[in-house]
C-alpha positions in Angstrom: 28.6 1.3 22.8 25.1 0.1 23.8 23.5 -3.1 22.4 21.4 -0.9 20.2 24.4 1.0 18.9 26.3 -2.2 18.2 23.4 -3.7 16.2 22.9 -0.5 14.2 26.6 -0.3 13.5 26.6 -3.9 12.3 23.7 -3.3 10.0 25.3 -0.2 8.6 28.6 -2.0 8.0 27.2 -5.0 6.2 24.0 -3.9 4.4 23.4 -1.7 1.4 22.2 1.7 2.5 18.8 1.7 0.7 16.9 2.8 3.8 17.5 5.4 6.5 15.8 3.8 9.5 15.1 5.6 12.8 17.7 4.6 15.4 15.6 1.9 17.1 16.2 -1.8 17.0 13.0 -3.9 17.5 13.2 -7.3 19.1 9.6 -8.3 19.7 6.1 -7.0 18.9 2.5 -7.7 19.7 -0.7 -6.0 18.5 0.0 -2.3 18.1 3.2 -2.4 20.3 6.8 -3.1 19.6 9.7 -3.6 22.1 13.3 -2.8 21.4 16.4 -4.7 22.4 16.7 -2.6 25.5 13.2 -3.5 26.6 11.6 -0.2 25.8 8.0 -0.3 24.4 6.8 1.7 21.4 3.4 2.3 20.0 3.5 1.4 16.3 1.6 4.1 14.3 3.1 3.0 11.0 2.1 -0.6 10.8 4.6 -1.5 8.1 3.0 1.0 5.6 -0.3 -0.9 6.0 1.3 -4.4 5.8 0.3 -4.8 9.5 -3.3 -3.8 9.3 -4.2 -6.7 11.7 -1.4 -5.9 14.1 1.9 -7.7 15.0 1.6 -11.5 15.5 -2.1 -11.6 15.1 -3.0 -14.9 16.7 -5.5 -16.0 14.1 -3.1 -15.4 11.3 -0.2 -17.1 13.2 -2.3 -20.2 13.8 -3.3 -20.3 10.1 0.3 -20.1 9.1 1.5 -22.6 11.7 -1.2 -25.1 10.6 -0.2 -24.7 6.9 3.6 -25.0 7.7 2.9 -28.4 9.2 1.5 -29.6 5.8 3.2 -27.9 2.8 4.7 -24.5 2.2 5.8 -24.4 -1.4 5.0 -26.4 -4.5 5.7 -23.8 -7.2 3.0 -23.4 -9.8 4.4 -26.5 -11.5 1.7 -28.4 -9.6 -1.7 -27.7 -8.1 -2.1 -27.4 -4.4 -5.2 -27.6 -2.2 -5.3 -23.9 -1.1 -4.9 -22.2 -4.4 -8.4 -22.5 -5.8 -10.1 -21.4 -2.6 -7.7 -18.4 -2.4 -8.4 -17.2 -5.9 -12.2 -17.8 -5.6 -12.5 -16.0 -2.3 -10.2 -13.0 -3.2 -12.1 -12.6 -6.4 -15.4 -12.6 -4.5 -14.1 -10.0 -2.0 -13.2 -7.8 -4.9 -16.4 -8.4 -6.8 -14.4 -9.7 -9.7 -13.7 -13.0 -11.4 -10.0 -13.8 -11.7 -6.8 -13.6 -9.7 -3.2 -13.6 -10.6 -1.1 -14.0 -7.4 2.4 -12.6 -6.9 4.5 -11.7 -3.9 5.3 -8.0 -3.5 3.3 -4.9 -4.3 5.9 -3.9 -7.0 5.5 -7.3 -8.6 1.8 -6.9 -8.7 2.1 -3.4 -10.3 4.5 -4.8 -12.9 2.0 -7.6 -13.5 -0.8 -5.0 -14.0 1.3 -3.1 -16.5 2.0 -6.3 -18.5 -1.6 -7.3 -18.3 -2.8 -3.9 -19.6 -0.3 -3.9 -22.5 -1.2 -7.5 -23.5 -4.9 -6.6 -23.3 -4.3 -3.5 -25.4 -2.6 -5.4 -28.2 -4.8 -8.5 -28.2 -8.2 -7.1 -27.3 -8.3 -3.4 -28.0 -6.2 -3.7 -31.1 -3.4 -1.2 -30.3 -0.5 -1.4 -32.8 2.5 -3.3 -31.7 4.9 -1.4 -29.3 2.5 1.6 -29.2 0.7 1.0 -25.9 0.5 3.9 -23.4 -0.3 3.9 -19.7 -1.4 7.1 -18.0 -0.2 7.6 -14.4 -0.2 10.5 -11.9 2.6 12.7 -10.7 3.9 12.1 -7.2 2.9 8.4 -7.5 4.5 5.6 -5.7 4.0 2.2 -7.2 7.3 0.6 -6.3 11.0 0.8 -7.2 11.6 -1.6 -10.1 13.2 -0.3 -13.2 9.9 0.0 -15.1 8.0 1.6 -12.2 10.6 4.2 -11.4 10.5 5.1 -15.1 7.2 6.8 -14.4 8.1 8.2 -11.0 8.4 12.0 -10.5 10.5 11.6 -7.3 14.1 12.4 -8.1 15.4 10.3 -5.2 13.7 7.2 -6.5 14.4 7.9 -10.2 17.8 9.6 -10.6 20.8 7.6 -12.0 18.8 4.5 -12.9 18.2 5.1 -16.6 17.7 4.4 -19.3 14.0 4.4 -18.5 11.2 2.2 -19.8 9.0 4.1 -22.3 5.2 3.9 -22.7 4.0 6.1 -19.9 2.3 9.5 -19.7 2.4 11.4 -16.4 -0.3 13.9 -15.5 -1.0 15.9 -12.3 -2.9 13.9 -9.6 -6.5 15.1 -9.4 -6.4 16.9 -12.8 -9.2 15.5 -15.0 -8.5 17.9 -17.8 -4.9 16.7 -18.0 -6.0 13.1 -17.8 -8.4 13.6 -20.7 -5.8 15.3 -22.8 -3.2 12.6 -22.2 -5.4 9.8 -23.5 -5.0 8.7 -27.1 -6.3 5.8 -29.2 -3.2 3.9 -28.0 -3.9 4.4 -24.3 -4.5 1.0 -22.7 -4.8 1.9 -19.0 -4.9 4.5 -16.3 -3.0 3.5 -13.2 -3.8 5.4 -10.1 -3.5 5.2 -6.3 -7.0 6.1 -5.0 -5.1 7.8 -2.2 -1.5 8.6 -2.7 0.3 7.2 0.4 4.0 7.9 -0.1 3.2 11.4 -1.4 1.8 12.2 2.1 -1.7 10.5 2.1 -3.1 12.7 -0.6 -6.9 12.3 -1.1 -8.0 13.3 -4.6 -10.7 15.9 -5.1 -14.3 14.7 -4.6 -15.6 13.3 -7.9 -12.2 12.8 -9.4 -12.2 9.0 -9.3 -15.8 8.6 -10.6 -14.9 11.0 -13.5 -11.8 9.0 -14.3 -13.9 5.8 -14.2 -16.4 7.3 -16.7 -13.6 8.6 -18.9 -11.9 5.2 -19.1 -15.2 3.6 -20.0 -15.7 6.1 -22.8 -12.2 5.6 -24.2 -12.1 1.8 -23.8 -9.2 2.1 -21.4 -8.6 -0.1 -18.3 -8.9 1.7 -14.9 -6.2 0.1 -12.6 -6.4 0.9 -8.9 -3.3 0.4 -6.9 -4.7 -0.4 -3.5 -1.5 -1.9 -2.1 -1.5 0.6 0.8 -5.0 1.9 0.7 -6.9 -1.4 0.4 -8.0 -4.1 2.8 -9.7 -2.0 5.4 -7.2 0.8 5.9 -9.6 3.7 5.0 -12.7 2.3 6.6 -13.9 0.4 3.6 -12.4 -2.7 2.0 -11.1 -0.6 -0.8 -10.5 3.1 -0.9 -12.3 3.3 -4.3 -15.5 2.4 -2.5 -15.7 5.8 -0.8 -16.5 7.3 -4.3 -18.6 4.4 -5.5 -16.0 3.4 -8.0 -15.2 -0.2 -9.2 -12.0 -0.3 -11.3 -11.3 -2.8 -14.0 -8.4 -4.1 -12.0 -7.2 -4.1 -8.4 -3.6 -4.3 -7.4 -3.3 -5.6 -3.9 -0.5 -6.5 -1.5 0.9 -5.6 1.9 -2.0 -6.4 4.3 -3.0 -9.4 2.1 0.0 -11.2 3.8 -1.2 -10.4 7.3 2.2 -9.0 8.3 3.6 -12.5 8.1 4.9 -12.8 4.6 4.7 -11.0 1.2 1.5 -11.8 -0.7 0.2 -9.7 -3.6 -2.3 -10.1 -6.4 -3.9 -8.6 -9.5 -7.6 -9.1 -9.5 -9.8 -8.5 -12.6 -12.2 -10.0 -15.1 -11.8 -13.2 -17.1 -11.6 -11.1 -20.2 -8.7 -9.0 -18.9 -6.6 -11.6 -17.1 -7.6 -14.2 -19.7 -5.1 -12.6 -22.1 -2.2 -14.6 -20.6 -1.1 -18.0 -21.8 1.1 -20.5 -19.9 4.7 -19.3 -19.8 4.0 -15.6 -20.4 4.1 -14.6 -16.8 4.6 -16.2 -13.4 6.5 -16.4 -10.1 8.0 -19.4 -8.2 6.5 -18.2 -4.9 3.4 -16.5 -6.2 0.3 -18.2 -4.8 2.3 -20.7 -2.8 0.4 -22.8 -0.2 1.6 -20.8 2.9 0.8 -17.5 1.2 -2.7 -18.7 0.3 -3.4 -20.1 3.8 -2.6 -16.7 5.4 -4.4 -14.7 2.7 -7.5 -16.9 3.1 -7.6 -16.0 6.8 -7.1 -12.3 5.9 -10.1 -12.5 3.5 -12.2 -14.3 6.1 -11.4 -11.5 8.7 -12.3 -8.8 6.2 -15.6 -10.5 5.3 -16.9 -9.8 8.8 -16.6 -6.1 8.2 -15.3 -5.7 11.7 -11.9 -4.2 10.7 -13.4 -1.8 8.1 -15.9 -0.5 10.7 -13.2 -0.2 13.3 -11.0 1.8 10.9 -13.9 4.1 10.1 -14.9 4.7 13.7 -11.3 5.2 15.0 -10.5 7.1 11.9 -13.2 9.7 12.7 -11.6 10.1 16.1 -8.1 10.3 14.7 -9.0 13.0 12.2 -11.1 15.0 14.7 -8.1 15.1 17.1 -5.6 15.8 14.4 -7.8 18.6 13.0 -7.3 20.5 16.2 -3.6 20.7 15.5 -3.9 22.0 11.9 -3.0 25.6 11.6 -1.7 25.7 15.1 1.8 26.9 14.1 3.7 23.6 14.0 1.2 21.8 11.8 0.3 23.3 8.4 -2.3 20.7 7.2 -3.8 17.3 8.0 -5.5 15.0 5.6 -6.4 11.4 5.0 -9.2 8.9 5.4 -9.9 6.2 8.0 -6.9 5.2 10.1 -4.6 6.9 7.7 -3.3 10.4 7.9 -0.6 12.7 6.5 0.5 15.6 8.8 2.4 18.4 7.2 4.8 19.9 9.7 5.8 23.6 9.4 9.4 23.4 8.1 10.3 26.2 10.5 9.7 23.7 13.3 11.6 20.8 11.9 11.8 18.1 9.2 9.5 15.1 9.2 12.5 13.0 10.3 13.3 15.3 13.2 9.6 15.1 14.4 9.7 11.3 14.0 12.8 11.1 16.2 11.1 13.3 18.8 8.1 11.0 18.8 10.4 8.0 19.0 11.9 9.5 22.2 8.4 9.6 23.6 7.6 6.0 22.7 5.7 6.5 19.4 7.0 5.2 16.0 6.0 7.0 12.8 7.8 7.7 9.5 8.5 10.8 7.5 8.0 11.4 3.8 8.7 14.2 1.4 10.7 16.4 3.8 8.2 17.8 6.3 5.4 15.3 6.3 4.8 12.4 8.7 2.4 9.5 8.1 0.1 7.8 10.6 -1.3 4.4 9.8 -1.9 2.5 13.0 -2.8 -1.2 13.0 -6.6 -1.5 12.6 -6.6 -3.5 15.9 -5.3 -0.6 18.0 -7.3 0.2 21.1 -8.8 3.7 21.4 -6.9 4.2 24.7 -3.6 3.3 23.0 -4.5 5.6 20.1 -5.2 8.5 22.5 -1.9 7.7 24.3 -0.1 8.2 21.0 -2.1 11.3 20.1 -1.2 12.9 23.5 2.5 12.5 22.6 1.9 13.9 19.1 0.2 16.9 20.7 3.2 17.3 23.1 5.6 17.5 20.1 3.4 19.4 17.6 0.8 21.2 19.6 3.1 23.9 21.0 
């Protein structure tokens, strides 16, 4: 067996099989490139599902982490630390909001948003006890905790994990009529991905998000935007909601907030909404720790320049122009997305998304499949145009025939 095969066999033998990785074993990475244990280089067009928006081992972020690691890494929230206030203030400012509740993973942040919405519904809106409802969209992906998979429509994620948490209404994504019908006096929030990533980078119909925003205002319901994957520069704006001129009541953030170095997530909202919590009602040992805050502060500073958003917009136009030439060419049924984010629907007659991903891997390009015959492209925002074109050439070689 080769070294790669040995390492894959060891992983398969001693880890729970909750993922089905491509047969590549990464040893080092830098920028938009990764190198496996055999020394072969690969162009990373997945970027950790947007966790690596700023590339692998971004020097600015590495230095921020190193400097903080020499001082203090964890205090727990039992004590104040000197990076926490600045992190909360600057993240709130980036979002145009007032208050931050930090956590670690995206799923934790979504759970926090659900708890916040319910607490707000009972203590501010006046919903009767145990009656709060949250409206979500079909084909959503907000995480894999017990509560979150309770409102998933993906059998692979949901099956055999019941009983499920009640209190959610599921409507088709992009269907405003269904959204309106699902709302009652007990609805406390609408939770949506402005672009559905795991579903295949689905962009809602134009005008849908503004209409949902107006509807939630009319019904005194919180609009919660899960921007864990779509936020922080990915789509060419700081937040995907900005493309439609929408400001939600609450942002759910994660992935890129940790700069690809460690998990950092947060819920960001108004004082009125997050002010419903009292000490002891919610928290996390590692949420808002000094190391996380130091890295996230550097991420925020990088985003404030607008450089990465502009780069995603410019390269995104190039990406979608090139991908558009493949659409309808026989092997590609459809292409969609925004900024440096695209979903490519492969004709099932040609192969599954995983089969296409393996063919691209053999040519030195790493992507990941979803929902059978779709592959997702989400390059690091620091990718060079020449490297992007190199990857697109290989994509054309596989799918352009």
